[in-house]
N, CA, C and O atoms as a Tinker XYZ file with bonds, in Angstrom:
   236  protein
     1  N     -0.170000  -17.595000    0.388000    73     2
     2  CA    -0.348000  -16.158000    0.194000    64     1     3
     3  C      0.436000  -15.375000    1.244000    63     2     4     5
     4  O      0.933000  -14.283000    0.967000    81     3
     5  N      0.543000  -15.922000    2.425000    73     3     6
     6  CA     1.202000  -15.210000    3.516000    64     5     7
     7  C      2.647000  -14.877000    3.184000    63     6     8     9
     8  O      3.149000  -13.837000    3.611000    81     7
     9  N      3.326000  -15.733000    2.433000    73     7    10
    10  CA     4.734000  -15.465000    2.118000    64     9    11
    11  C      4.912000  -14.220000    1.257000    63    10    12    13
    12  O      6.021000  -13.697000    1.149000    81    11
    13  N      3.847000  -13.747000    0.652000    73    11    14
    14  CA     3.913000  -12.542000   -0.173000    64    13    15
    15  C      3.701000  -11.266000    0.629000    63    14    16    17
    16  O      3.953000  -10.168000    0.132000    81    15
    17  N      3.245000  -11.404000    1.845000    73    15    18
    18  CA     3.025000  -10.221000    2.687000    64    17    19
    19  C      4.364000   -9.656000    3.146000    63    18    20    21
    20  O      5.251000  -10.394000    3.575000    81    19
    21  N      4.492000   -8.358000    3.048000    73    19    22
    22  CA     5.730000   -7.705000    3.466000    64    21    23
    23  C      5.637000   -7.296000    4.924000    63    22    24    25
    24  O      4.579000   -6.879000    5.394000    81    23
    25  N      6.727000   -7.415000    5.623000    73    23    26
    26  CA     6.789000   -6.986000    7.007000    64    25    27
    27  C      7.130000   -5.503000    7.016000    63    26    28    29
    28  O      8.286000   -5.135000    6.803000    81    27
    29  N      6.140000   -4.647000    7.259000    73    27    30
    30  CA     6.319000   -3.197000    7.198000    64    29    31
    31  C      7.381000   -2.746000    8.192000    63    30    32    33
    32  O      8.178000   -1.857000    7.892000    81    31
    33  N      7.393000   -3.348000    9.361000    73    31    34
    34  CA     8.386000   -2.971000   10.363000    64    33    35
    35  C      9.810000   -3.201000    9.841000    63    34    36    37
    36  O     10.687000   -2.364000   10.053000    81    35
    37  N     10.041000   -4.313000    9.169000    73    35    38
    38  CA    11.362000   -4.607000    8.599000    64    37    39
    39  C     11.724000   -3.594000    7.524000    63    38    40    41
    40  O     12.869000   -3.149000    7.442000    81    39
    41  N     10.753000   -3.234000    6.708000    73    39    42
    42  CA    10.995000   -2.243000    5.651000    64    41    43
    43  C     11.404000   -0.916000    6.276000    63    42    44    45
    44  O     12.354000   -0.275000    5.827000    81    43
    45  N     10.677000   -0.509000    7.318000    73    43    46
    46  CA    10.976000    0.759000    7.981000    64    45    47
    47  C     12.345000    0.726000    8.647000    63    46    48    49
    48  O     13.102000    1.694000    8.565000    81    47
    49  N     12.662000   -0.374000    9.301000    73    47    50
    50  CA    13.942000   -0.490000    9.992000    64    49    51
    51  C     15.114000   -0.507000    9.021000    63    50    52    53
    52  O     16.158000    0.085000    9.295000    81    51
    53  N     14.946000   -1.183000    7.887000    73    51    54
    54  CA    16.037000   -1.332000    6.925000    64    53    55
    55  C     16.086000   -0.219000    5.888000    63    54    56    57
    56  O     17.042000   -0.133000    5.116000    81    55
    57  N     15.073000    0.628000    5.861000    73    55    58
    58  CA    15.044000    1.730000    4.906000    64    57    59
    59  C     15.002000    1.274000    3.467000    63    58    60    61
    60  O     15.649000    1.871000    2.607000    81    59
    61  N     14.255000    0.229000    3.195000    73    59    62
    62  CA    14.195000   -0.350000    1.847000    64    61    63
    63  C     13.141000    0.336000    0.966000    63    62    64    65
    64  O     12.494000   -0.320000    0.150000    81    63
    65  N     12.975000    1.612000    1.125000    73    63    66
    66  CA    11.905000    2.325000    0.423000    64    65    67
    67  C     12.091000    2.357000   -1.094000    63    66    68    69
    68  O     11.112000    2.487000   -1.829000    81    67
    69  N     13.324000    2.243000   -1.570000    73    67    70
    70  CA    13.581000    2.288000   -3.008000    64    69    71
    71  C     13.517000    0.917000   -3.676000    63    70    72    73
    72  O     13.603000    0.820000   -4.900000    81    71
    73  N     13.368000   -0.142000   -2.879000    73    71    74
    74  CA    13.294000   -1.499000   -3.431000    64    73    75
    75  C     12.057000   -1.609000   -4.316000    63    74    76    77
    76  O     10.960000   -1.220000   -3.915000    81    75
    77  N     12.242000   -2.139000   -5.514000    73    75    78
    78  CA    11.130000   -2.269000   -6.451000    64    77    79
    79  C     10.408000   -3.594000   -6.254000    63    78    80    81
    80  O     11.020000   -4.633000   -6.010000    81    79
    81  N      9.085000   -3.521000   -6.367000    73    79    82
    82  CA     8.226000   -4.693000   -6.235000    64    81    83
    83  C      7.370000   -4.788000   -7.492000    63    82    84    85
    84  O      6.721000   -3.821000   -7.891000    81    83
    85  N      7.377000   -5.958000   -8.105000    73    83    86
    86  CA     6.532000   -6.195000   -9.275000    64    85    87
    87  C      5.387000   -7.103000   -8.848000    63    86    88    89
    88  O      5.604000   -8.110000   -8.174000    81    87
    89  N      4.169000   -6.745000   -9.241000    73    87    90
    90  CA     2.986000   -7.501000   -8.841000    64    89    91
    91  C      1.945000   -7.395000   -9.936000    63    90    92    93
    92  O      2.095000   -6.607000  -10.870000    81    91
    93  N      0.890000   -8.185000   -9.824000    73    91    94
    94  CA    -0.217000   -8.122000  -10.766000    64    93    95
    95  C     -1.445000   -7.562000  -10.064000    63    94    96    97
    96  O     -1.741000   -7.909000   -8.921000    81    95
    97  N     -2.156000   -6.686000  -10.774000    73    95    98
    98  CA    -3.402000   -6.141000  -10.242000    64    97    99
    99  C     -4.501000   -7.195000  -10.354000    63    98   100   101
   100  O     -4.287000   -8.265000  -10.923000    81    99
   101  N     -5.662000   -6.890000   -9.816000    73    99   102
   102  CA    -6.781000   -7.830000   -9.890000    64   101   103
   103  C     -7.250000   -8.066000  -11.321000    63   102   104   105
   104  O     -7.932000   -9.051000  -11.602000    81   103
   105  N     -6.880000   -7.151000  -12.233000    73   103   106
   106  CA    -7.239000   -7.319000  -13.647000    64   105   107
   107  C     -6.141000   -8.010000  -14.446000    63   106   108   109
   108  O     -6.281000   -8.214000  -15.652000    81   107
   109  N     -5.032000   -8.376000  -13.765000    73   107   110
   110  CA    -3.950000   -9.088000  -14.422000    64   109   111
   111  C     -2.844000   -8.203000  -14.977000    63   110   112   113
   112  O     -1.881000   -8.707000  -15.557000    81   111
   113  N     -2.969000   -6.895000  -14.807000    73   111   114
   114  CA    -1.951000   -5.967000  -15.294000    64   113   115
   115  C     -0.710000   -6.051000  -14.410000    63   114   116   117
   116  O     -0.822000   -6.043000  -13.184000    81   115
   117  N      0.462000   -6.132000  -15.019000    73   115   118
   118  CA     1.718000   -6.177000  -14.281000    64   117   119
   119  C      2.181000   -4.755000  -13.965000    63   118   120   121
   120  O      2.208000   -3.896000  -14.845000    81   119
   121  N      2.546000   -4.511000  -12.694000    73   119   122
   122  CA     2.979000   -3.189000  -12.249000    64   121   123
   123  C      4.260000   -3.316000  -11.425000    63   122   124   125
   124  O      4.495000   -4.333000  -10.773000    81   123
   125  N      5.075000   -2.280000  -11.466000    73   123   126
   126  CA     6.279000   -2.217000  -10.643000    64   125   127
   127  C      6.312000   -0.867000   -9.945000    63   126   128   129
   128  O      6.246000    0.177000  -10.593000    81   127
   129  N      6.416000   -0.892000   -8.610000    73   127   130
   130  CA     6.489000    0.321000   -7.816000    64   129   131
   131  C      7.490000    0.126000   -6.688000    63   130   132   133
   132  O      7.800000   -1.003000   -6.309000    81   131
   133  N      7.988000    1.223000   -6.158000    73   131   134
   134  CA     8.902000    1.126000   -5.018000    64   133   135
   135  C      8.087000    0.861000   -3.751000    63   134   136   137
   136  O      6.905000    1.195000   -3.682000    81   135
   137  N      8.730000    0.258000   -2.753000    73   135   138
   138  CA     8.049000    0.006000   -1.489000    64   137   139
   139  C      7.575000    1.313000   -0.857000    63   138   140   141
   140  O      6.504000    1.358000   -0.251000    81   139
   141  N      8.363000    2.370000   -0.995000    73   139   142
   142  CA     7.964000    3.667000   -0.456000    64   141   143
   143  C      6.667000    4.156000   -1.080000    63   142   144   145
   144  O      5.773000    4.623000   -0.374000    81   143
   145  N      6.561000    4.053000   -2.397000    73   143   146
   146  CA     5.332000    4.468000   -3.081000    64   145   147
   147  C      4.141000    3.627000   -2.643000    63   146   148   149
   148  O      3.038000    4.147000   -2.478000    81   147
   149  N      4.360000    2.333000   -2.456000    73   147   150
   150  CA     3.278000    1.444000   -2.034000    64   149   151
   151  C      2.805000    1.807000   -0.634000    63   150   152   153
   152  O      1.602000    1.850000   -0.378000    81   151
   153  N      3.741000    2.070000    0.274000    73   151   154
   154  CA     3.360000    2.440000    1.637000    64   153   155
   155  C      2.596000    3.762000    1.681000    63   154   156   157
   156  O      1.632000    3.898000    2.434000    81   155
   157  N      3.023000    4.733000    0.878000    73   155   158
   158  CA     2.298000    6.018000    0.816000    64   157   159
   159  C      0.891000    5.787000    0.266000    63   158   160   161
   160  O     -0.077000    6.349000    0.779000    81   159
   161  N      0.779000    4.975000   -0.758000    73   159   162
   162  CA    -0.539000    4.681000   -1.334000    64   161   163
   163  C     -1.454000    4.035000   -0.290000    63   162   164   165
   164  O     -2.622000    4.405000   -0.176000    81   163
   165  N     -0.932000    3.081000    0.463000    73   163   166
   166  CA    -1.748000    2.423000    1.489000    64   165   167
   167  C     -2.258000    3.420000    2.519000    63   166   168   169
   168  O     -3.426000    3.378000    2.904000    81   167
   169  N     -1.389000    4.311000    2.964000    73   167   170
   170  CA    -1.793000    5.307000    3.962000    64   169   171
   171  C     -2.856000    6.245000    3.394000    63   170   172   173
   172  O     -3.861000    6.514000    4.052000    81   171
   173  N     -2.641000    6.736000    2.189000    73   171   174
   174  CA    -3.590000    7.679000    1.591000    64   173   175
   175  C     -4.901000    7.005000    1.220000    63   174   176   177
   176  O     -5.964000    7.617000    1.325000    81   175
   177  N     -4.837000    5.765000    0.792000    73   175   178
   178  CA    -6.059000    5.049000    0.427000    64   177   179
   179  C     -6.929000    4.829000    1.663000    63   178   180   181
   180  O     -8.154000    4.921000    1.592000    81   179
   181  N     -6.293000    4.541000    2.788000    73   179   182
   182  CA    -7.037000    4.414000    4.038000    64   181   183
   183  C     -7.720000    5.716000    4.407000    63   182   184   185
   184  O     -8.869000    5.713000    4.850000    81   183
   185  N     -7.025000    6.829000    4.230000    73   183   186
   186  CA    -7.620000    8.151000    4.491000    64   185   187
   187  C     -8.821000    8.389000    3.586000    63   186   188   189
   188  O     -9.824000    8.956000    4.019000    81   187
   189  N     -8.727000    7.966000    2.354000    73   187   190
   190  CA    -9.832000    8.111000    1.399000    64   189   191
   191  C    -11.084000    7.414000    1.931000    63   190   192   193
   192  O    -12.174000    7.986000    1.919000    81   191
   193  N    -10.918000    6.171000    2.399000    73   191   194
   194  CA   -12.075000    5.434000    2.902000    64   193   195
   195  C    -12.612000    6.020000    4.204000    63   194   196   197
   196  O    -13.822000    6.019000    4.430000    81   195
   197  N    -11.720000    6.524000    5.066000    73   195   198
   198  CA   -12.204000    7.177000    6.282000    64   197   199
   199  C    -13.022000    8.419000    5.925000    63   198   200   201
   200  O    -14.030000    8.704000    6.571000    81   199
   201  N    -12.598000    9.144000    4.918000    73   199   202
   202  CA   -13.353000   10.302000    4.454000    64   201   203
   203  C    -14.723000    9.911000    3.925000    63   202   204   205
   204  O    -15.708000   10.612000    4.154000    81   203
   205  N    -14.781000    8.797000    3.223000    73   203   206
   206  CA   -16.069000    8.308000    2.721000    64   205   207
   207  C    -17.018000    7.968000    3.870000    63   206   208   209
   208  O    -18.212000    8.265000    3.815000    81   207
   209  N    -16.469000    7.343000    4.905000    73   207   210
   210  CA   -17.294000    6.961000    6.063000    64   209   211
   211  C    -17.829000    8.219000    6.749000    63   210   212   213
   212  O    -19.007000    8.282000    7.102000    81   211
   213  N    -16.977000    9.207000    6.935000    73   211   214
   214  CA   -17.406000   10.455000    7.567000    64   213   215
   215  C    -18.482000   11.133000    6.725000    63   214   216   217
   216  O    -19.461000   11.654000    7.258000    81   215
   217  N    -18.295000   11.122000    5.415000    73   215   218
   218  CA   -19.259000   11.746000    4.516000    64   217   219
   219  C    -20.615000   11.057000    4.597000    63   218   220   221
   220  O    -21.647000   11.728000    4.605000    81   219
   221  N    -20.626000    9.737000    4.658000    73   219   222
   222  CA   -21.873000    8.985000    4.720000    64   221   223
   223  C    -22.541000    9.135000    6.083000    63   222   224   225
   224  O    -23.766000    9.217000    6.173000    81   223
   225  N    -21.736000    9.170000    7.144000    73   223   226
   226  CA   -22.299000    9.226000    8.493000    64   225   227
   227  C    -22.762000   10.639000    8.873000    63   226   228   229
   228  O    -23.532000   10.815000    9.817000    81   227
   229  N    -22.287000   11.633000    8.130000    73   227   230
   230  CA   -22.716000   12.999000    8.388000    64   229   231
   231  C    -22.066000   13.641000    9.590000    63   230   232   233
   232  O    -22.552000   14.664000   10.071000    81   231
   233  N    -20.981000   13.074000   10.095000    73   231   234
   234  CA   -20.297000   13.681000   11.247000    64   233   235
   235  C    -19.109000   14.482000   10.808000    63   234   236
   236  O    -18.414000   15.063000   11.642000    81   235
């Protein structure tokens, strides 16, 4: 599984944001997105969960 992990630092250094990646979702659906779109999704998804934690904790 480790060989499928992307090195984010290499992507940032090489500017490979337009490179397309095809993968399967947990339901088996095949998807293709650019590395840039995937990185933005990861950042925003993390923000979503941090917002959920703040909402639950009441702070």
